[in-house]
N, C-alpha and C positions, 0 to 999 in steps of 0.2 A: 795244687797240693804240694806241701813242703815235705820232702823225704829226709828222714834222719840219715846222717852220713855214716854212722857207726852202729852196728848191731850191738844191743845190750844183752848181757848174759842173765838168764834166769834159771833157777833150779826146777821149779814146777810151774807150768802155766795151765790155767783152767779156763776154758772158753764157755761162757754162760753163767749168769749170776742168779739163776733160779734156785729152787730148793736142792736140786741135785748138785749144782755147781758150788753154792756157798757152803753146803754141808761137807762136801768133799774138801773144800778149801780149809775149813775149820779143822777137820779131822787131820788133814795132812800137816797143818801148822802145829797142831798139838803133838805130832810125832817128830817135831823138830825140823821140818822142811821149810824152806823159804818159798812162799807161795805168791804168785801173781794171778789175780782173778780179773778176767776181761768180760765186760758186759756192755752191749751197745745201747741199751735202753735204760732200764732202772733195776737196781738190785731187787730181788724177789721174783723176777721173771713173770711169765704169764699167770702163774698161780696167784700171785699177789695182786697184780694190776688188772687182770682181765678175767681170770677164771675162778678159782676157789673162793677167794675173799668176797668179790662182788656177788657171786651166785649165792653164797651162804647168807649174806646180808639180805638179799632180796627174799630168800626163803624164810628168813626170820621175820621180816616185815610182813610177808604174806600170811604167815601163821598168826601173827598178832592181829592183823587186819581182819581176817575171817572170823576171829573170835570176839570182836567188839560187839556185834549184835546180841551175842549170848549173855552179855553183861546185864542187859535189861531184865532178864529172867531172875537175876540175883538182886534186883532192886537198884542197880547202878544205871542211872540215866545218862545217855550220851547223845550228842548230836549225830547227824548222818556223817559217817566217817569219810574223809577225803584224803587221798594220797597226793602229797605235793612232791612230785618226782625230783624237782630241782633241789629241794632240801635233802632228799635221799641221796642224790649224787654228791652233794657237798659233804654229807656225813661219811659216805664211802671214801671220798678223797682224803678226808681227815684220818680215817682209819688206815688207809693204804700208806699215807705219809708217815704215820706213827710207826707202823710195822717196818717200813723201809728203813727208817732211822734205827730201829732195833737191829736190823741186819747189818747196817753200817757200823754200829757200835760193836757188834760181835767181831766183825772183820778187823776193826781197829784194835780191839782187845787182844786179838790173836796175831797181831802184826802182819796182817795180810795186805799186800799191795793191791789196790783196786784201780783198774784202768778202764776208762770209758772209751768205747770205739768198736768198730767192726773188725774182727780178726779173720785172717786168711793164711793158710799155710803156703809158704814159699819154697820150702824143702822139708826133708824129713826131720830136721832139727832147727828150723827157722820159721818164724811167724811174723806177719805184718799186722799192724793195728792202725786202722784209719779212723781219725776223728776230725771231721770237718776238713780243713786244708792241711792237717798234720798227718804224716804217715811215718810211724816208727817201726823199726825191725828189732826182733829179739831172737836170740838163740836160746834153746832150752834143753834140759836133760829129760824131763818127763812132761807129757801133755795129757790132759783129760778133756774130752769133748762132752759138754753137757748142754747142748744147744736146744734140746727138746724138739717139739713139733708144733704144728698149727693145723687148724681145721680149714679146709678150703671147700668151696662150693662144687658139687658135682656138675658135670658138663651141661645138663639140661636146665640148670638154674642160672647160667651166665646170660642174662637178658638185660643187664644194665639197670636193674631195679633197685630202688632205695628201700624196698619193703621186704627184702630177703636177707636173713641173718644166720650167721654161725654162732658158736658158743662165745666167742670173744666179743661179739657185737650186740647180742640180744639184751644184755643188761646195761647197755648204754642208751637205751631208748629214752626219749624225752616226753613220751606220752604212752598211755596204756593202749594196747591194741583193742579194737572193737571185736575182731574175730581173728584169732591166730591159728594157723595150721601148723602143727608140730609134726615133723617128719624124721623118723629115726627109730633106733632100737636099743639105745644105751641109757645109762643112768642119767646122763645130762638131759636127754630128751624127756625122760620121765619127770625130772625136776622142773624143767621149763613148763611143761604142761600143767603140773600141779601149782606152781607159783602163780601163773597168770590166771588160772581158773579161780584161785583163792582171791586174787585182786579184782575179780569181776569181769574178766574178759571171757568171751565165748571161745571155747577151745575144741578143735577137732584134732585128734591124735591119730596119725597114720603110723601104725606099728609095722615096720617093714619086714617083720618075721611073723610066723604063725602064732607066737606068743612071746612073752617077756623072757629074756635070757637068764632065767633063774630057776630054782627048784619049784616044783609044782605048788607047794603051799604059798610061796611068794607070788607066783603067777596069779593064783586065785585072789590073794589079798590085794594085789595091785589092780586087778580087774574090778574088785569091789570098791576100792578107793576111787577109781575113775568114775564109776557109776554114782558114787556118793557126791563127788565134786561136780557132777553133771558134765564131765568130759566125754565127748563123743569119741569112743574108742573103736577103731577099725583095724582089725588084725589082718596080717598078710596082705598089706596094701602098699602100693608104690605110686609115685607120681609119674604121669606120662608127659604132661606138658604144663608150662606156666606162661601166662601172657599178661603183660601189664595193661591195666585199664584205668579209666578216670577214677574209679571207685576203689582201686587197689590191685588185686591180683585175681585172675581167672585161672583156676587150677582144675585140671582133669586128672583124676587118680583111678587106678584099677585095683579091684579086690576080687574075691571069689564071687561077689555079687555082680560083677561087671564094671563098666566104666561109669564114673560119676563126675559131674561138674559142680564146682563150688566156688563161690566168690568170697574172698577173705581180704582183710586189711593188711595182714602181715603173715610171713611164712618163716618158720624156723626149721633148719635142717641140721642134723648132726654133722653132715659133711664128710669129707675124706681126710684122714690123718696124713699129713705131709711132713716128713722129717726136715728140720732146718739144717740143710747141709750144702745147698748150692753155692752160697757165698764163701764157703770154707776153702775153696780153691783146691790146690793139689794136696790131697791127703795121702801121703806116702806111708806114714807110720802112725797108727793111733796109740799103740802102746810100745814103749821101748824097754 
């Protein structure tokens, strides 16, 4: 690692180039502040690269896919629809790259300095940025932390399996699951269950609460939709154990009806939110 000899001075540093970070950077720059934005991966953050954009693309594809058979009733003849996932991934990469360039252009237009690297606090007014073998230090007047969070697997899922996924991974699959078990109680779990059901996968949805976390009319509507999509919905259920097998995963879950064993090819879990802060080092002062 090559360490910069002299700390460079900056007015405002923002750690994290996701929607929170780059919007804050643009707004600060528009108010006349000199802004340095630090991002260790790619501008746009998890939302652009792994979350919102990929998931909404898959949801759109699933909506179009499930509607193809209905075209025959309108006199439009089609062959048996087939999803080529490699082409879908390539389309996603093109969209992500296009949107990332859009963020870069906005930063350039607002004269925002963008640094690539991992930032860590060295003191209440000093920060280090590591990028490969290079390590530079900066002093600052103001700092904004916009590092976001990630979803990690609950303890019972740490079995070293390649068939268990969180939200940042499920839309990177290279094949459609034969039978996916969805475990969770949030909007992401609902979306995952709906998308893969529409694409032809068998879906078992373990809702980890007694009902969906919405108003009663929405609870009823979501239950109806699950039935329509042939999603096996089990409310008030949770997973007791997961074991890797030659055929996929052997899962035992418990609901009000007792314990049930099921064999699935893939398992999705909403996971546990974990704030991205460990690598920030010594956070003495967040706001000055």
